[in-house]
TORDOBA-465713 format. One record per residue (C-alpha): y, x, z; residue number from 1; residue in three letters. Coordinates in steps of 0.05 Angstrom, whole numbers, plus 5000, padded with zeros to 4 digits. Layout:
TORDOBA-465713
<rec><v>Y</v><u>X</u><w>Z</w><i>NUM</i><aa>ALA</aa></rec>
...
***
This chain:
TORDOBA-465713
<rec><v>4998</v><u>5003</u><w>5002</w><i>1</i><aa>MET</aa></rec>
<rec><v>5070</v><u>5025</u><w>4979</w><i>2</i><aa>THR</aa></rec>
<rec><v>5117</v><u>5037</u><w>5040</w><i>3</i><aa>ARG</aa></rec>
<rec><v>5182</v><u>4990</u><w>5039</w><i>4</i><aa>PRO</aa></rec>
<rec><v>5243</v><u>5019</u><w>5018</w><i>5</i><aa>SER</aa></rec>
<rec><v>5298</v><u>5031</u><w>5064</w><i>6</i><aa>ARG</aa></rec>
<rec><v>5336</v><u>4964</u><w>5044</w><i>7</i><aa>ARG</aa></rec>
<rec><v>5275</v><u>4925</u><w>5052</w><i>8</i><aa>GLU</aa></rec>
<rec><v>5267</v><u>4955</u><w>5128</w><i>9</i><aa>MET</aa></rec>
<rec><v>5335</v><u>4935</u><w>5134</w><i>10</i><aa>ASN</aa></rec>
<rec><v>5326</v><u>4864</u><w>5115</w><i>11</i><aa>GLU</aa></rec>
<rec><v>5254</v><u>4854</u><w>5147</w><i>12</i><aa>LEU</aa></rec>
<rec><v>5300</v><u>4878</u><w>5210</w><i>13</i><aa>ALA</aa></rec>
<rec><v>5355</v><u>4827</u><w>5203</w><i>14</i><aa>ALA</aa></rec>
<rec><v>5294</v><u>4772</u><w>5196</w><i>15</i><aa>ASP</aa></rec>
<rec><v>5267</v><u>4794</u><w>5260</w><i>16</i><aa>ARG</aa></rec>
<rec><v>5336</v><u>4786</u><w>5294</w><i>17</i><aa>GLU</aa></rec>
<rec><v>5339</v><u>4716</u><w>5268</w><i>18</i><aa>LYS</aa></rec>
<rec><v>5276</v><u>4710</u><w>5293</w><i>19</i><aa>SER</aa></rec>
<rec><v>5296</v><u>4727</u><w>5361</w><i>20</i><aa>ALA</aa></rec>
<rec><v>5357</v><u>4683</u><w>5365</w><i>21</i><aa>VAL</aa></rec>
<rec><v>5311</v><u>4630</u><w>5346</w><i>22</i><aa>ARG</aa></rec>
<rec><v>5262</v><u>4646</u><w>5394</w><i>23</i><aa>SER</aa></rec>
<rec><v>5315</v><u>4645</u><w>5448</w><i>24</i><aa>GLU</aa></rec>
<rec><v>5344</v><u>4575</u><w>5429</w><i>25</i><aa>ARG</aa></rec>
<rec><v>5273</v><u>4553</u><w>5433</w><i>26</i><aa>ASN</aa></rec>
<rec><v>5267</v><u>4583</u><w>5507</w><i>27</i><aa>ALA</aa></rec>
<rec><v>5336</v><u>4556</u><w>5526</w><i>28</i><aa>GLU</aa></rec>
<rec><v>5313</v><u>4483</u><w>5498</w><i>29</i><aa>SER</aa></rec>
<rec><v>5246</v><u>4492</u><w>5542</w><i>30</i><aa>ALA</aa></rec>
<rec><v>5290</v><u>4508</u><w>5603</w><i>31</i><aa>ARG</aa></rec>
<rec><v>5331</v><u>4446</u><w>5587</w><i>32</i><aa>GLN</aa></rec>
<rec><v>5263</v><u>4401</u><w>5576</w><i>33</i><aa>THR</aa></rec>
<rec><v>5232</v><u>4430</u><w>5643</w><i>34</i><aa>ALA</aa></rec>
<rec><v>5293</v><u>4403</u><w>5687</w><i>35</i><aa>ALA</aa></rec>
<rec><v>5301</v><u>4343</u><w>5656</w><i>36</i><aa>ASP</aa></rec>
<rec><v>5279</v><u>4292</u><w>5708</w><i>37</i><aa>PRO</aa></rec>
<rec><v>5267</v><u>4234</u><w>5652</w><i>38</i><aa>THR</aa></rec>
<rec><v>5210</v><u>4279</u><w>5622</w><i>39</i><aa>ARG</aa></rec>
<rec><v>5142</v><u>4266</u><w>5652</w><i>40</i><aa>SER</aa></rec>
<rec><v>5114</v><u>4314</u><w>5697</w><i>41</i><aa>ASP</aa></rec>
<rec><v>5071</v><u>4344</u><w>5648</w><i>42</i><aa>THR</aa></rec>
<rec><v>5121</v><u>4352</u><w>5595</w><i>43</i><aa>THR</aa></rec>
<rec><v>5169</v><u>4382</u><w>5646</w><i>44</i><aa>ARG</aa></rec>
<rec><v>5111</v><u>4438</u><w>5663</w><i>45</i><aa>LYS</aa></rec>
<rec><v>5093</v><u>4457</u><w>5595</w><i>46</i><aa>GLN</aa></rec>
<rec><v>5166</v><u>4467</u><w>5579</w><i>47</i><aa>ALA</aa></rec>
<rec><v>5171</v><u>4506</u><w>5639</w><i>48</i><aa>ALA</aa></rec>
<rec><v>5110</v><u>4550</u><w>5615</w><i>49</i><aa>ALA</aa></rec>
<rec><v>5133</v><u>4564</u><w>5548</w><i>50</i><aa>THR</aa></rec>
<rec><v>5202</v><u>4589</u><w>5566</w><i>51</i><aa>VAL</aa></rec>
<rec><v>5169</v><u>4661</u><w>5581</w><i>52</i><aa>GLY</aa></rec>
<rec><v>5129</v><u>4655</u><w>5519</w><i>53</i><aa>ILE</aa></rec>
<rec><v>5189</v><u>4647</u><w>5478</w><i>54</i><aa>ALA</aa></rec>
<rec><v>5228</v><u>4704</u><w>5511</w><i>55</i><aa>LEU</aa></rec>
<rec><v>5171</v><u>4748</u><w>5503</w><i>56</i><aa>GLY</aa></rec>
<rec><v>5168</v><u>4730</u><w>5429</w><i>57</i><aa>HIS</aa></rec>
<rec><v>5248</v><u>4748</u><w>5422</w><i>58</i><aa>ALA</aa></rec>
<rec><v>5242</v><u>4815</u><w>5459</w><i>59</i><aa>ARG</aa></rec>
<rec><v>5178</v><u>4831</u><w>5410</w><i>60</i><aa>GLU</aa></rec>
<rec><v>5224</v><u>4812</u><w>5356</w><i>61</i><aa>TYR</aa></rec>
<rec><v>5277</v><u>4854</u><w>5375</w><i>62</i><aa>ARG</aa></rec>
<rec><v>5229</v><u>4914</u><w>5384</w><i>63</i><aa>GLU</aa></rec>
<rec><v>5209</v><u>4913</u><w>5311</w><i>64</i><aa>GLU</aa></rec>
<rec><v>5267</v><u>4902</u><w>5293</w><i>65</i><aa>ALA</aa></rec>
<rec><v>5297</v><u>4968</u><w>5327</w><i>66</i><aa>ALA</aa></rec>
<rec><v>5231</v><u>5004</u><w>5295</w><i>67</i><aa>ALA</aa></rec>
<rec><v>5249</v><u>4982</u><w>5228</w><i>68</i><aa>LEU</aa></rec>
<rec><v>5321</v><u>4999</u><w>5228</w><i>69</i><aa>ARG</aa></rec>
<rec><v>5294</v><u>5067</u><w>5257</w><i>70</i><aa>ALA</aa></rec>
<rec><v>5252</v><u>5079</u><w>5197</w><i>71</i><aa>GLY</aa></rec>
<rec><v>5184</v><u>5057</u><w>5227</w><i>72</i><aa>ARG</aa></rec>
<rec><v>5136</v><u>5004</u><w>5216</w><i>73</i><aa>ILE</aa></rec>
<rec><v>5120</v><u>4967</u><w>5275</w><i>74</i><aa>PRO</aa></rec>
<rec><v>5044</v><u>4979</u><w>5292</w><i>75</i><aa>GLY</aa></rec>
<rec><v>5044</v><u>5039</u><w>5263</w><i>76</i><aa>GLU</aa></rec>
<rec><v>5078</v><u>5083</u><w>5313</w><i>77</i><aa>ASP</aa></rec>
***
């Protein structure tokens, strides 16, 4: 497989940053749902459980973006 060009890696990094922002929005939405007394206990518990998962995804996306900007392919270093 051919190594991506610098431009392609920067485009991938920008995409990962967008994914991180989306994951952070998802975490905030889950926080709000978990705190919403009009939701069922099950829904609130499930929403609370997803907050950490979404924030973990955001962190991973940012780590991948940093690697790509540094010229590394995530998972290969």
